[in-house]
C-alpha positions as CSV (number, residue, x, y, z in Angstrom):
1,X,73.4,164.2,29.5
2,X,73.9,160.5,29.3
3,X,77.1,161.2,27.6
4,X,78.3,163.3,30.5
5,X,77.7,160.4,32.9
6,X,79.8,158.1,30.7
7,X,82.6,160.6,30.7
8,X,82.4,161.0,34.5
9,X,82.9,157.2,34.8
10,X,85.8,157.3,32.4
11,X,87.5,160.0,34.4
12,X,87.0,158.0,37.6
13,X,88.3,154.8,35.9
14,X,91.5,156.7,35.2
15,X,92.2,156.7,38.9
16,X,92.1,153.0,39.1
17,X,94.4,152.6,36.1
18,X,97.4,153.9,37.9
19,X,98.6,150.9,39.8
20,X,101.4,150.7,42.4
21,X,102.9,147.7,44.3
22,X,102.1,147.3,48.0
23,X,105.8,147.3,48.9
24,X,106.5,150.5,47.0
25,X,103.7,152.4,48.7
26,X,104.0,151.2,52.3
27,X,105.5,154.6,53.2
28,X,102.1,156.3,52.4
29,X,100.0,157.2,55.4
30,X,100.0,159.2,58.6
31,X,102.9,158.8,61.0
32,X,103.4,159.8,64.6
33,X,106.6,160.9,66.3
34,X,106.8,161.1,70.0
35,X,110.0,161.3,72.0
36,X,111.4,163.5,74.8
37,X,111.9,166.4,72.4
38,X,108.8,166.5,70.2
39,X,105.3,165.2,69.4
40,X,104.2,165.3,65.8
41,X,101.9,163.9,63.1
42,X,103.1,163.8,59.5
43,X,101.6,162.5,56.3
44,X,103.4,160.9,53.4
45,X,101.7,161.0,50.0
46,X,102.7,159.9,46.5
47,X,102.6,162.3,43.5
48,X,104.3,161.8,40.2
49,X,106.2,158.7,41.3
50,X,107.8,160.6,44.2
51,X,106.8,160.9,47.8
52,X,106.2,164.1,49.7
53,X,105.7,164.8,53.4
54,X,103.5,167.4,55.1
55,X,102.9,168.4,58.7
56,X,99.5,167.8,60.4
57,X,100.7,168.7,63.9
58,X,103.9,169.6,65.7
59,X,104.7,170.5,69.3
60,X,108.1,170.7,71.0
61,X,107.0,172.5,74.1
62,X,108.0,175.9,72.7
63,X,106.4,175.9,69.3
64,X,103.0,174.4,68.5
65,X,102.0,174.2,64.8
66,X,98.8,172.8,63.2
67,X,98.9,172.1,59.5
68,X,96.1,173.7,57.4
69,X,96.7,171.7,54.2
70,X,98.7,174.5,52.5
71,X,101.9,174.5,50.6
72,X,103.9,175.6,53.6
73,X,102.9,172.4,55.4
74,X,105.1,170.4,53.0
75,X,108.7,169.9,54.2
76,X,109.8,166.7,52.5
77,X,110.0,166.2,48.7
78,X,111.4,164.0,45.9
79,X,111.7,160.8,47.9
80,X,112.2,157.9,45.5
81,X,111.8,154.1,46.1
82,X,115.0,152.3,45.1
83,X,116.4,148.9,46.1
84,X,113.6,148.3,48.7
85,X,114.2,151.6,50.5
86,X,113.3,155.3,50.2
87,X,116.1,157.5,49.2
88,X,117.2,160.8,47.6
89,X,114.6,162.8,49.5
90,X,115.1,166.5,50.4
91,X,114.0,168.5,53.4
92,X,113.9,172.1,52.5
93,X,114.3,175.0,54.9
94,X,113.1,178.6,54.6
95,X,116.7,179.8,54.0
96,X,116.9,177.7,50.9
97,X,119.1,175.0,52.5
98,X,118.2,171.4,52.1
99,X,119.2,168.2,53.9
100,X,119.1,164.7,52.6
101,X,116.5,162.4,54.1
102,X,116.2,158.6,53.8
103,X,113.6,156.1,55.2
104,X,114.3,152.5,56.2
105,X,111.4,150.3,57.3
106,X,112.0,148.3,60.5
107,X,108.6,146.7,59.9
108,X,105.3,147.7,58.3
109,X,104.4,150.0,61.1
110,X,107.8,151.5,62.1
111,X,110.2,153.4,60.0
112,X,113.7,154.8,60.7
113,X,114.1,158.3,59.4
114,X,117.7,159.6,58.8
115,X,118.9,163.0,57.7
116,X,122.2,164.7,57.3
117,X,122.3,168.4,58.0
118,X,125.5,170.5,58.2
119,X,127.5,167.3,58.2
120,X,125.7,165.6,61.1
121,X,123.6,162.5,60.8
122,X,120.5,162.0,63.0
123,X,117.9,159.3,63.2
124,X,114.5,158.9,64.8
125,X,111.5,156.5,64.6
126,X,108.2,157.3,63.1
127,X,105.2,155.0,64.0
128,X,102.3,154.4,61.7
129,X,98.9,155.8,62.8
130,X,95.9,153.6,62.2
131,X,92.4,154.8,63.0
132,X,93.8,157.7,65.0
133,X,96.1,155.4,67.1
134,X,99.6,154.2,66.9
135,X,99.9,150.7,65.6
136,X,101.3,148.0,67.9
137,X,105.0,148.5,68.0
138,X,108.1,147.0,69.6
139,X,110.3,149.9,70.8
140,X,113.6,150.2,69.0
141,X,116.7,151.9,70.4
142,X,117.6,154.5,67.7
143,X,120.2,157.1,68.8
144,X,122.0,160.0,67.3
145,X,124.7,158.5,65.2
146,X,127.1,161.2,66.3
147,X,126.2,161.8,70.0
148,X,124.0,159.6,72.2
149,X,123.2,162.6,74.4
150,X,122.4,165.1,71.7
151,X,119.0,166.8,72.1
152,X,118.9,167.6,68.4
153,X,116.3,165.8,66.4
154,X,115.4,165.7,62.7
155,X,111.8,166.6,63.5
156,X,112.5,169.4,65.9
157,X,115.0,171.2,63.5
158,X,112.9,170.7,60.3
159,X,109.5,171.6,61.7
160,X,110.6,174.6,63.8
161,X,112.2,176.1,60.7
162,X,109.1,175.3,58.7
163,X,106.8,177.1,61.2
164,X,108.9,180.2,60.9
165,X,108.2,180.4,57.2
166,X,105.5,182.9,56.3
167,X,104.0,183.9,53.0
168,X,105.3,187.1,51.6
169,X,101.8,188.4,51.0
170,X,99.6,186.8,53.6
171,X,96.3,188.3,52.5
172,X,96.9,187.5,48.8
173,X,98.0,184.0,49.7
174,X,94.9,183.4,51.8
175,X,92.7,184.6,49.0
176,X,94.3,182.3,46.5
177,X,94.0,179.3,48.8
178,X,90.3,179.4,49.2
179,X,90.0,176.5,46.8
180,X,91.8,174.3,49.3
181,X,89.7,171.8,51.3
182,X,87.3,168.9,50.9
183,X,84.4,169.3,48.4
184,X,81.2,167.3,48.0
185,X,79.4,166.6,44.7
186,X,75.9,165.2,44.5
187,X,73.8,165.3,41.3
188,X,71.7,163.1,39.1
189,X,74.7,161.1,37.8
190,X,77.0,160.6,40.7
191,X,78.1,161.6,44.2
192,X,81.7,162.1,45.3
193,X,84.0,163.7,47.8
194,X,87.2,165.3,46.5
195,X,90.0,167.1,48.2
196,X,92.1,169.9,46.7
197,X,95.6,170.3,48.0
198,X,98.5,172.6,47.1
199,X,101.8,171.2,45.9
200,X,104.8,173.2,44.6
201,X,102.7,176.3,43.8
202,X,99.9,174.5,42.0
203,X,96.7,172.8,43.1
204,X,96.0,169.1,42.7
205,X,92.9,167.0,43.4
206,X,92.4,163.6,44.9
207,X,89.3,161.4,45.5
208,X,88.0,160.4,48.9
209,X,84.8,158.8,47.7
210,X,83.0,158.1,44.4
211,X,79.7,156.4,43.6
212,X,77.8,156.6,40.3
213,X,75.5,153.7,41.1
214,X,77.7,151.3,39.1
215,X,81.2,152.0,40.5
216,X,82.0,152.7,44.1
217,X,85.5,153.7,45.2
218,X,86.9,154.7,48.5
219,X,90.2,156.6,48.3
220,X,93.2,155.3,50.1
221,X,95.6,158.2,49.8
222,X,97.5,156.6,46.9
223,X,98.7,158.1,43.6
224,X,95.8,156.4,41.9
225,X,93.4,158.7,43.9
226,X,94.8,161.8,42.2
227,X,92.9,162.9,39.1
228,X,93.4,166.6,38.9
229,X,96.7,168.5,38.4
230,X,98.4,171.7,37.4
231,X,95.6,174.1,38.5
232,X,96.9,177.7,38.8
233,X,95.4,180.9,40.3
234,X,95.3,183.7,37.7
235,X,93.1,186.8,37.4
236,X,90.9,185.7,40.3
237,X,90.1,182.3,38.9
238,X,91.7,178.9,38.8
239,X,92.8,177.8,35.3
240,X,95.1,175.4,33.4
241,X,93.7,172.4,35.4
242,X,94.0,169.0,33.8
243,X,91.6,166.1,34.5
244,X,93.3,163.0,33.2
245,X,91.9,160.0,31.4
246,X,93.4,156.5,31.2
247,X,95.1,157.1,27.9
248,X,97.0,160.1,29.4
249,X,94.7,162.6,27.6
250,X,93.0,165.2,29.7
251,X,90.2,167.7,29.9
252,X,91.1,171.3,30.5
253,X,89.2,172.4,33.6
254,X,88.5,175.8,35.2
255,X,87.3,176.5,38.7
256,X,85.3,179.6,39.8
257,X,84.5,180.3,43.4
258,X,80.8,181.2,43.6
259,X,81.3,181.9,47.3
260,X,83.4,180.5,50.1
261,X,81.5,177.2,50.1
262,X,80.5,176.8,46.5
263,X,82.8,176.0,43.5
264,X,81.8,175.9,39.9
265,X,83.7,173.4,37.8
266,X,83.7,174.0,34.0
267,X,85.1,171.9,31.1
268,X,84.3,171.0,27.5
269,X,83.3,167.4,26.8
270,X,83.0,166.3,23.2
271,X,82.7,169.8,22.1
272,X,80.0,170.7,24.5
273,X,80.4,172.9,27.6
274,X,79.7,171.2,30.9
275,X,79.6,172.6,34.4
276,X,78.8,171.3,37.9
277,X,78.9,172.7,41.4
278,X,81.0,171.4,44.2
279,X,80.0,172.2,47.8
280,X,82.5,172.6,50.6
281,X,82.4,169.7,53.1
282,X,82.6,171.2,56.6
283,X,82.2,168.1,58.7
């Protein structure tokens, strides 16, 4: 059992071994958009050296949408950091069309977001959210690059299209996604809070909090917080998961739902089977 604790620590240390520069990761976080057309909250995360965006909330007066941490909440992908800016991103629509998207920082708390869809360029400002509030900010006059009076906005067009997208098999998809959410672990060796998300058809996991009595870590929604990847739903269980170590090796991990609020996590460590139970965190 002592050996299990050591391995748990090693797994956790792998999170800290993935370092990123402050400048590169300043796009990570929650952003608010509020203008005469729309109110929205988006979150940018890093995964695999690229940045992805998902919807937390959207309201344009006609359509209101609340994200539920599912794959359909993601509407931005493949953003790369190059030459001090964020480029080569794609915004994908249900019809398969994509528009380019780039991000330029005005300052640490304000970012100009530009897209080009059907030959027209649009820009708007996103404001960083800190502790549930928009950070102090000097208003900037960013207008439609084609028409100052246009009522089109990047957010309105992208998010309305996203809300119209529905899974082909709603019941099946809901069943598969029961693993999503925040999970709490507390045993004789450590306590932790993890979150499982869905990205590009697979499930990934990140750490919110970890404490084994020696090491304490509070997640900051960075790439180094992700420790679980490639989990797939097959034959009513979650398989092919990889829990990575600092040397890029990994443990194969399997998840079985005991019930809606209990998840059994199984792996083999040094040739011995090991299992622990995660409990869904509901508050």
